[in-house]
Structure formats: structure tokens, C-alpha cells
C-alpha positions as CSV (number, residue, x, y, z in Angstrom):
1,M,2.2,39.2,19.2
2,S,1.9,42.2,17.2
3,K,2.9,44.8,19.9
4,L,6.7,44.0,21.0
5,I,7.8,45.6,24.3
6,G,11.3,45.9,24.9
7,G,12.3,43.6,22.2
8,Q,11.0,40.7,23.8
9,V,8.3,38.4,22.6
10,L,6.6,36.2,25.2
11,S,3.7,34.3,25.2
12,Q,1.9,30.9,26.3
13,E,3.0,29.3,23.2
14,F,5.9,30.7,21.9
15,A,9.4,31.9,23.4
16,F,11.6,33.9,21.2
17,T,15.4,34.7,22.7
18,N,17.3,37.7,21.0
19,P,14.8,38.7,18.4
20,E,15.2,40.9,15.6
21,F,12.1,42.9,15.2
22,V,10.7,46.3,14.6
23,L,8.7,47.8,17.6
24,Y,5.0,48.1,16.6
25,D,5.0,51.9,17.8
26,D,8.2,52.8,15.9
27,L,6.8,51.2,12.5
28,F,3.7,53.3,12.7
29,D,6.0,56.4,13.9
30,G,5.6,58.6,10.6
31,E,8.9,60.3,11.8
32,K,10.8,57.5,11.5
33,N,10.0,56.7,7.8
34,L,10.0,53.0,8.1
35,L,7.0,52.5,5.7
36,H,7.4,53.2,2.2
37,D,4.7,54.6,0.4
38,D,2.6,53.9,3.5
39,T,2.9,50.1,2.6
40,L,4.1,47.3,4.9
41,K,5.2,44.4,3.2
42,I,5.8,41.3,5.6
43,V,7.9,38.1,4.6
44,C,7.5,35.2,6.5
45,E,10.2,32.2,6.6
46,I,8.8,29.2,7.8
47,H,10.4,26.1,9.2
48,V,9.1,22.7,9.0
49,F,10.3,19.9,11.3
50,T,10.0,16.6,9.4
51,N,12.6,14.1,9.7
52,E,15.4,16.3,11.6
53,I,15.2,18.7,14.2
54,S,16.5,22.4,13.8
55,Y,17.5,25.0,16.1
56,V,17.4,28.9,15.1
57,D,18.3,32.0,17.0
58,S,15.6,34.0,15.1
59,W,12.8,32.6,12.9
60,L,12.9,35.1,10.6
61,Y,16.6,35.8,9.8
62,H,19.2,33.4,11.0
63,P,18.3,29.8,10.5
64,M,20.9,27.5,11.8
65,K,22.4,24.1,10.8
66,P,20.4,21.1,12.3
67,V,22.1,20.1,15.8
68,V,20.5,16.7,15.9
69,N,20.0,14.5,12.3
70,H,17.8,11.8,12.0
71,D,19.2,9.3,9.2
72,I,16.4,8.8,6.6
73,E,18.2,6.3,4.8
74,H,18.2,3.8,7.3
75,T,15.0,3.2,8.3
76,L,13.3,-0.2,9.1
77,L,11.5,-0.1,5.7
78,K,14.5,0.7,4.0
79,D,17.1,-1.6,5.6
80,L,14.7,-4.4,5.0
81,K,14.3,-3.4,1.3
82,R,18.0,-3.2,1.0
83,M,18.3,-6.9,2.6
84,L,16.1,-8.4,0.1
85,D,17.6,-6.7,-3.0
86,T,21.2,-7.3,-1.8
87,G,20.5,-10.7,-0.5
88,R,23.1,-10.0,2.1
89,S,23.0,-13.2,4.7
90,S,20.2,-14.8,2.9
91,D,19.9,-18.5,3.9
92,V,16.9,-19.6,1.5
93,T,16.2,-19.3,-2.1
94,L,13.1,-18.9,-3.8
95,V,12.7,-20.6,-7.1
96,A,9.9,-19.4,-9.6
97,N,8.4,-21.4,-12.4
98,D,10.7,-20.1,-14.7
99,G,13.7,-21.2,-12.8
100,Q,14.7,-17.7,-11.5
101,E,16.2,-17.6,-8.1
102,F,15.6,-15.2,-5.3
103,P,17.6,-15.3,-2.0
104,A,15.7,-14.5,1.2
105,H,15.8,-14.9,4.9
106,M,13.9,-17.7,6.9
107,S,13.4,-15.4,9.5
108,I,11.6,-12.7,7.4
109,L,9.1,-15.3,5.6
110,S,8.5,-17.0,8.7
111,S,7.4,-13.7,10.4
112,R,4.9,-12.8,7.7
113,S,3.2,-16.2,6.8
114,P,2.4,-19.1,9.0
115,V,3.0,-21.7,6.2
116,F,6.6,-20.5,5.8
117,A,7.1,-20.7,9.5
118,A,5.9,-24.5,9.6
119,M,7.9,-25.3,6.9
120,F,11.1,-24.0,8.2
121,E,10.6,-25.3,11.9
122,R,10.0,-28.6,10.6
123,D,12.6,-31.0,9.3
124,T,11.4,-30.3,5.8
125,K,12.8,-30.9,2.3
126,E,12.6,-27.1,1.9
127,K,14.7,-26.6,5.3
128,Q,17.0,-29.2,4.5
129,E,17.8,-28.0,1.2
130,K,17.4,-24.2,1.9
131,R,15.3,-24.0,-1.3
132,V,11.9,-23.5,-2.0
133,I,10.4,-24.1,-5.5
134,I,7.3,-22.2,-6.2
135,D,6.1,-23.6,-9.4
136,D,2.8,-22.0,-9.5
137,L,4.2,-18.3,-9.6
138,S,6.1,-16.1,-12.3
139,S,9.4,-14.6,-11.6
140,K,7.6,-11.3,-11.3
141,A,4.9,-12.6,-8.9
142,V,7.6,-14.3,-6.6
143,A,9.4,-10.6,-6.7
144,G,6.1,-9.2,-5.8
145,L,5.5,-11.5,-2.9
146,L,9.0,-11.1,-1.4
147,E,8.4,-7.3,-1.7
148,F,5.3,-7.4,0.3
149,M,7.1,-9.7,3.0
150,Y,9.9,-7.5,3.5
151,T,8.0,-4.0,2.9
152,D,4.1,-4.5,3.5
153,A,3.6,-3.2,-0.1
154,V,3.6,-4.4,-3.8
155,S,5.0,-1.8,-6.3
156,D,2.8,-3.2,-9.4
157,I,-0.1,-4.7,-6.9
158,T,-2.7,-3.8,-9.7
159,T,-1.0,-5.8,-12.5
160,L,0.1,-8.7,-10.3
161,A,-3.1,-9.1,-8.1
162,P,-4.6,-11.9,-9.8
163,E,-1.5,-14.0,-9.8
164,L,-0.8,-12.9,-5.8
165,L,-4.4,-13.7,-4.8
166,P,-3.7,-17.5,-4.9
167,A,-0.3,-17.1,-3.4
168,A,-1.9,-14.9,-0.5
169,N,-4.3,-17.7,0.3
170,K,-1.9,-20.7,-0.1
171,Y,0.7,-19.0,2.1
172,D,-1.9,-17.4,4.6
173,I,-0.7,-13.8,3.9
174,S,-4.1,-12.2,4.9
175,R,-2.9,-8.7,4.7
176,M,-1.7,-9.4,0.9
177,K,-4.9,-11.2,0.2
178,T,-6.9,-8.1,1.2
179,L,-4.8,-5.8,-1.0
180,C,-5.2,-8.1,-3.8
181,E,-8.8,-8.0,-3.5
182,E,-8.9,-3.9,-3.2
183,A,-6.6,-3.9,-6.4
184,M,-8.7,-6.4,-8.4
185,A,-11.9,-4.7,-7.3
186,S,-11.0,-1.2,-8.6
187,D,-9.5,-2.6,-12.1
188,L,-13.0,-4.8,-12.3
189,K,-14.3,-4.7,-15.8
190,T,-16.0,-6.6,-18.4
191,D,-13.2,-8.6,-19.7
192,N,-11.9,-9.6,-16.4
193,A,-14.7,-10.1,-14.6
194,A,-15.1,-13.9,-15.4
195,E,-11.7,-14.5,-14.4
196,F,-11.7,-12.4,-11.2
197,L,-15.1,-14.2,-10.1
198,F,-13.5,-17.7,-10.8
199,L,-10.3,-16.6,-8.7
200,A,-12.5,-14.9,-5.8
201,D,-14.6,-18.3,-5.6
202,L,-11.7,-20.4,-5.8
203,H,-9.6,-18.7,-3.1
204,D,-12.3,-17.8,-0.6
205,A,-11.9,-13.9,-1.3
206,K,-15.1,-12.7,0.4
207,Q,-14.9,-9.1,-0.5
208,L,-14.0,-9.6,-4.1
209,L,-16.5,-12.3,-4.6
210,G,-19.5,-9.9,-3.6
211,Q,-18.1,-7.3,-5.6
212,T,-17.4,-9.5,-8.7
213,K,-20.9,-11.3,-8.4
214,Q,-22.7,-7.9,-8.5
215,F,-20.5,-6.5,-11.5
216,T,-21.2,-10.0,-13.5
217,V,-24.9,-10.0,-13.2
218,T,-25.3,-6.2,-14.0
219,H,-23.1,-6.7,-17.4
220,L,-23.9,-10.5,-17.8
221,H,-24.9,-10.0,-21.4
222,D,-21.2,-8.7,-22.2
223,V,-19.4,-10.7,-19.8
224,K,-20.7,-14.0,-21.3
225,K,-19.0,-12.7,-24.6
226,T,-15.4,-12.6,-23.1
227,D,-13.0,-15.3,-23.3
228,G,-12.9,-15.2,-19.7
229,W,-16.5,-16.6,-19.4
230,K,-15.5,-19.4,-21.9
231,K,-12.4,-20.3,-19.5
232,L,-14.6,-20.1,-16.5
233,Q,-16.9,-22.7,-17.8
234,I,-14.2,-24.9,-18.8
235,E,-12.5,-24.6,-15.5
236,R,-15.8,-25.3,-13.6
237,R,-16.3,-28.5,-15.5
238,K,-12.6,-29.5,-14.6
239,K,-12.4,-28.4,-10.9
240,E,-15.8,-27.4,-9.7
241,P,-14.2,-26.2,-6.5
242,Q,-17.7,-24.7,-5.3
243,P,-20.7,-26.2,-7.5
244,Q,-22.8,-23.5,-6.1
245,L,-21.3,-20.5,-7.6
246,K,-23.5,-20.8,-11.0
247,E,-26.6,-20.8,-8.7
248,E,-25.4,-17.9,-6.5
249,V,-24.5,-15.8,-9.7
250,F,-28.3,-16.4,-11.0
251,D,-29.8,-15.7,-7.6
252,E,-27.9,-12.4,-7.7
253,L,-29.5,-11.9,-11.3
254,A,-32.6,-13.0,-10.2
255,E,-32.7,-10.3,-7.2
256,L,-31.3,-7.5,-9.7
257,M,-34.3,-8.0,-12.2
258,R,-36.7,-8.2,-9.0
259,Q,-35.3,-4.6,-7.7
260,L,-35.3,-3.1,-11.5
261,G,-38.7,-4.5,-12.0
262,P,-41.7,-2.4,-11.9
263,T,-42.7,-1.2,-8.4
264,E,-45.8,-2.8,-7.0
265,K,-48.8,-0.1,-5.9
């Protein structure tokens, strides 16, 4: 495309109409004196198509205003988030354990959670009163739960994950459960390892359970000094949801020590 013949550019990939180019032969014709100090400077104007369609009559000089505009303010995601934020047309209220109320929509909650779907399909107290008391979640966690239900994401997932993991398991929201496990695994450290180990075991979070067990046995000396480890022992004596957890941890420790031991010759 460097040599332009007759003021037109034609190729298999591009077709320019009414181009304003300098012909190749004219450019390097010394008598025309088009090059300053034998230097050629090429300025390229690049047009990127993203959320709108633009048409130009010359890619280099005369960009035109878009003929077709796509309204990026009214995407499905933004419209659903706006419904949540404004509470417009809400038909149910979620109440956190501190009493804060959150307007929501039964259809959205039902489409995202089989538990909510069953709740609103039957003649339950929640359906009759159009009010769901969630006494095991703080207001921040309820806000995070609703944000996920409407947008498929949680802004503060790392902070809220330990509280949202039980909710994801309770309401059978598998994708949110996976996001919580990933966030907790990425935030795993000595201070929270015992707490995360207990939560993973209690709520059948297999991915997180494997990672917390491995972390705990490799940092067992430090983890056992934390308040989380003490709380883990207290909770296990009260609830004991999975009696084999301690045995599994020590099995992991034994296997780790075997791997770290001297190699047999």
C-alpha cells in the first residue's frame, strides 16, 4: 500500500474512498521538494472501535461523528445494578442481623438461588410477608450478597468472603462460593489459617479446605499460637461437624514430614 496509483488505495483488506495521500513517486521526486532536510515524518491517527461505530471519509484527516451510537450507560449489568441501588419495583425486603433493610426483587433472587426460588414458589412466611430475615449476616454481607446476585461480582470480596462463604453454601450459590474460596485462599496467612480451615470444613469448601490444610501443616508451629486456633478447638468441641478434620490435618502433617525426611538410598 506504499505506492499509490491514481490517488486510490485498493487492497484485499482495505478500500479507501477519496483518499488524501501524497503519491509515492511525487514524495521522492527531488524537484518537488516535499522532503524537508531529506527527512520524512509520518503521523498516524488510529481509530479504535469499542462501544460505538464510527465512520470516516479519510482515516488520516477527517474523522466524522459516529453515525451509530451504542448506549453504554444502559447495559444489562448497569441496569440491574441500578435496580438494586434504587429499589425500583422491589417486591421483597432482606433484613440483616443489625436490622438494616435492603429492597430486592423476588425474580432476581429466585433466578440466582434455588433456595430463594423454593422459598418464593411456596406459601412460605417470607413470601406472604415479603420479608426475609437473614440473622446470620451483617448489613455489609447482605449488601455484598445482593451485589453478587445482581452483578455476578462483589466489590469487597476479600473482606467479605469469610462471611459470604457460609451464605453461598446456605443459599446454594455455587459461583459465589467459588469466588469466596479463591479470595480466602489468596488472603491465607498465619493469623486466619485456623478460621479458614474451620469454615472450609464446615461449609464443604473443598478447594479452600485442601489449601488451608496444606498451609496449616506447613506453618503449624505458628498457627497453633493464634487466637483462631484456640477458637477452632472451642468450636470443634461444641459442634464437631466433621470429627475427622483433626485426623486429616495430622495425616497431612505426617505426609509432609515424610516428604521432608531424608531420601532413602
